[in-house]
C-alpha positions as CSV (number, residue, x, y, z in Angstrom):
1,M,-43.3,-16.4,12.8
2,S,-42.4,-20.0,13.5
3,I,-40.0,-20.8,16.3
4,M,-38.2,-22.9,13.7
5,D,-37.2,-19.7,11.9
6,Q,-35.9,-17.9,15.0
7,N,-32.2,-18.6,14.5
8,G,-32.3,-19.4,10.7
9,G,-30.0,-21.9,9.0
10,S,-30.3,-24.7,6.5
11,V,-28.9,-28.2,5.9
12,I,-28.8,-30.5,2.9
13,A,-27.5,-34.0,2.4
14,M,-26.9,-35.7,-1.0
15,V,-26.1,-39.2,-2.3
16,G,-23.3,-39.9,-4.8
17,K,-21.6,-43.0,-6.1
18,N,-20.2,-44.8,-3.0
19,C,-20.1,-41.4,-1.3
20,V,-22.3,-39.0,0.5
21,A,-22.2,-35.3,1.3
22,I,-23.8,-33.1,3.9
23,A,-23.6,-29.3,4.0
24,S,-24.9,-26.4,6.0
25,D,-24.7,-22.6,6.0
26,L,-22.8,-20.8,8.8
27,R,-25.3,-18.0,9.8
28,L,-26.7,-17.7,13.3
29,G,-29.3,-15.0,13.7
30,N,-32.0,-13.6,15.9
31,Q,-34.6,-13.4,13.1
32,A,-33.2,-10.6,10.8
33,L,-30.3,-9.7,13.2
34,G,-27.1,-11.5,12.4
35,I,-25.2,-12.8,15.5
36,S,-22.5,-15.2,14.1
37,S,-21.0,-16.2,10.8
38,N,-19.4,-19.4,12.0
39,F,-22.1,-21.4,13.7
40,Q,-21.7,-25.2,13.6
41,R,-24.7,-27.2,12.7
42,I,-23.1,-30.4,11.4
43,F,-21.5,-32.8,13.9
44,P,-19.6,-36.0,13.4
45,V,-21.2,-39.0,15.1
46,T,-18.8,-41.7,13.9
47,D,-16.1,-41.8,11.2
48,H,-18.9,-42.6,8.7
49,I,-21.9,-40.7,10.1
50,Y,-22.6,-37.0,10.2
51,L,-25.6,-35.2,11.7
52,G,-27.0,-31.8,10.7
53,L,-29.2,-30.0,13.2
54,P,-31.1,-26.9,11.7
55,G,-33.5,-25.2,14.0
56,L,-33.5,-23.4,17.3
57,A,-29.8,-22.9,18.4
58,T,-30.4,-23.7,22.1
59,D,-31.9,-27.1,21.1
60,V,-29.0,-27.7,18.7
61,A,-26.6,-27.7,21.7
62,T,-29.0,-29.7,23.9
63,L,-29.8,-32.4,21.3
64,R,-26.2,-32.7,20.2
65,E,-25.1,-33.6,23.7
66,R,-28.0,-35.9,24.3
67,L,-27.3,-37.9,21.1
68,R,-23.6,-38.0,21.8
69,F,-24.4,-39.6,25.2
70,R,-26.8,-42.1,23.7
71,V,-24.4,-43.1,20.9
72,N,-21.6,-43.6,23.5
73,M,-23.9,-45.7,25.6
74,Y,-24.8,-47.8,22.5
75,T,-21.1,-48.3,21.7
76,I,-20.3,-49.4,25.3
77,K,-23.3,-51.8,25.5
78,E,-23.1,-53.3,22.0
79,E,-19.3,-53.2,21.7
80,R,-19.5,-52.0,18.1
81,E,-19.9,-48.8,16.1
82,I,-23.5,-47.7,15.5
83,A,-24.8,-48.2,11.9
84,P,-26.4,-45.2,10.1
85,E,-29.8,-46.9,9.9
86,T,-29.7,-47.6,13.7
87,F,-28.6,-44.1,14.4
88,A,-31.5,-42.7,12.4
89,H,-34.0,-44.6,14.5
90,L,-32.1,-43.5,17.7
91,V,-32.6,-39.9,16.6
92,S,-36.3,-40.6,15.8
93,S,-37.1,-42.2,19.1
94,T,-35.2,-39.5,21.0
95,L,-37.3,-36.8,19.4
96,Y,-40.6,-38.7,19.7
97,E,-40.0,-39.1,23.5
98,H,-40.4,-35.3,23.7
99,R,-43.3,-35.0,21.3
100,F,-45.5,-33.0,23.8
101,G,-42.7,-30.4,24.2
102,P,-40.5,-31.1,21.2
103,Y,-37.0,-30.0,20.4
104,F,-37.4,-27.4,17.6
105,I,-35.0,-29.2,15.3
106,E,-35.3,-31.1,12.0
107,P,-32.2,-33.4,11.9
108,V,-30.5,-34.5,8.7
109,M,-28.3,-37.6,8.7
110,A,-25.7,-38.7,6.2
111,G,-23.4,-41.7,6.3
112,L,-22.0,-44.8,4.7
113,S,-23.5,-48.1,5.9
114,K,-21.6,-51.4,5.5
115,T,-23.0,-54.0,3.1
116,P,-22.8,-57.8,3.8
117,T,-20.1,-58.0,1.1
118,G,-17.9,-55.6,3.0
119,G,-18.5,-52.6,0.8
120,Y,-20.2,-49.3,1.7
121,K,-23.4,-47.8,0.4
122,P,-24.6,-44.3,0.9
123,F,-27.4,-43.5,3.4
124,I,-29.3,-40.3,4.0
125,A,-32.3,-39.5,6.1
126,A,-34.2,-36.6,7.7
127,T,-36.9,-36.3,10.4
128,D,-39.4,-33.7,11.4
129,L,-39.3,-32.2,14.9
130,I,-41.2,-35.2,16.5
131,G,-39.1,-37.9,14.7
132,C,-41.0,-38.9,11.6
133,L,-38.3,-40.5,9.4
134,N,-37.9,-39.7,5.8
135,F,-35.4,-42.0,3.9
136,A,-34.3,-40.8,0.4
137,K,-32.3,-42.1,-2.5
138,D,-31.3,-38.7,-3.8
139,F,-31.2,-35.8,-1.3
140,V,-32.9,-34.5,1.9
141,V,-33.2,-30.8,3.0
142,A,-34.2,-29.0,6.1
143,G,-34.1,-25.4,7.5
144,T,-35.5,-22.0,6.6
145,A,-34.3,-22.3,3.0
146,S,-35.7,-25.8,2.5
147,T,-38.2,-24.9,-0.3
148,K,-35.4,-23.1,-2.3
149,L,-33.1,-26.1,-1.7
150,Y,-35.6,-28.5,-3.1
151,G,-35.9,-26.4,-6.3
152,V,-32.2,-26.1,-7.0
153,A,-31.4,-29.7,-6.0
154,E,-34.1,-31.1,-8.3
155,G,-32.4,-29.2,-11.1
156,L,-28.8,-30.1,-10.4
157,W,-28.7,-33.6,-8.8
158,E,-27.9,-36.6,-10.9
159,P,-27.5,-40.3,-10.0
160,D,-24.1,-41.8,-9.4
161,L,-22.1,-38.6,-9.0
162,E,-18.4,-39.0,-8.4
163,P,-17.1,-37.5,-5.1
164,E,-15.8,-34.2,-6.7
165,D,-18.9,-33.8,-8.8
166,L,-21.1,-34.4,-5.7
167,F,-19.1,-31.7,-3.9
168,E,-19.7,-29.3,-6.7
169,T,-23.4,-30.1,-6.9
170,I,-24.1,-29.8,-3.2
171,S,-22.1,-26.6,-2.9
172,Q,-23.8,-24.9,-5.9
173,T,-27.2,-26.1,-4.6
174,L,-26.7,-24.7,-1.1
175,M,-24.9,-21.4,-2.1
176,N,-27.6,-20.5,-4.7
177,A,-30.6,-21.5,-2.5
178,V,-29.5,-19.6,0.6
179,D,-29.0,-16.4,-1.5
180,R,-32.8,-16.5,-1.8
181,D,-33.4,-16.8,2.0
182,A,-32.8,-13.9,4.4
183,Y,-32.3,-16.2,7.4
184,S,-29.6,-18.5,5.9
185,G,-26.3,-17.9,4.2
186,W,-23.0,-16.2,5.2
187,G,-20.9,-19.0,3.7
188,C,-21.2,-22.8,4.1
189,V,-19.4,-25.9,5.2
190,V,-19.4,-29.1,3.2
191,H,-18.5,-32.6,4.5
192,L,-17.8,-35.2,1.8
193,I,-17.8,-38.7,3.2
194,T,-16.1,-41.6,1.3
195,K,-15.1,-45.0,2.6
196,D,-11.5,-43.9,3.1
197,K,-11.8,-40.3,4.4
198,V,-14.0,-37.3,5.1
199,V,-13.1,-34.1,3.3
200,T,-14.4,-30.9,4.9
201,R,-14.3,-27.6,3.0
202,T,-15.5,-24.2,4.1
203,L,-16.9,-21.9,1.3
204,K,-17.2,-18.2,1.4
205,G,-20.6,-16.8,0.5
206,R,-22.4,-13.4,0.2
207,M,-22.4,-11.5,3.5
208,D,-25.4,-9.3,2.8
């Protein structure tokens, strides 16, 4: 068994039309033993950036605090809010620093980046546990149900989805994929990020 599967959990991020969504399941386990059905894996970084951390639960807490510290230091030094692209490279370099004894986490990032014209464009990225970045135009997945998520997302995702359609698509993708994975599930939480607001919804799922 891989240490990445110890606590289970899966995260997916998807791009829509001027919006982006990120979702995760709520299960925390010790392999097949269920421990919690309300484990937080997605954290706000700024008003327009969210970070999902699937992997080993102890490293989720550690990396969350380390990145919070680094983002705060960036904001103090630069006197501006960090951009999603910059944050992705910050995550990448933080993980790569520990490549010889890595954090067992594969982060997923979703946000809206400002364009020179003043608008917002969706941004998603994911890395492996030593920080190799993967930028995508459609969706990124990570966690124990990642192979199932790829299959369902390939079938359901379409370009330029409106916010409510994107919510429906990412919800159906995650809920159906985690039903095929014993280490993920027990409901999910979805964050829908638009330029004006972030809508968070918690969905009930199968508890078996």
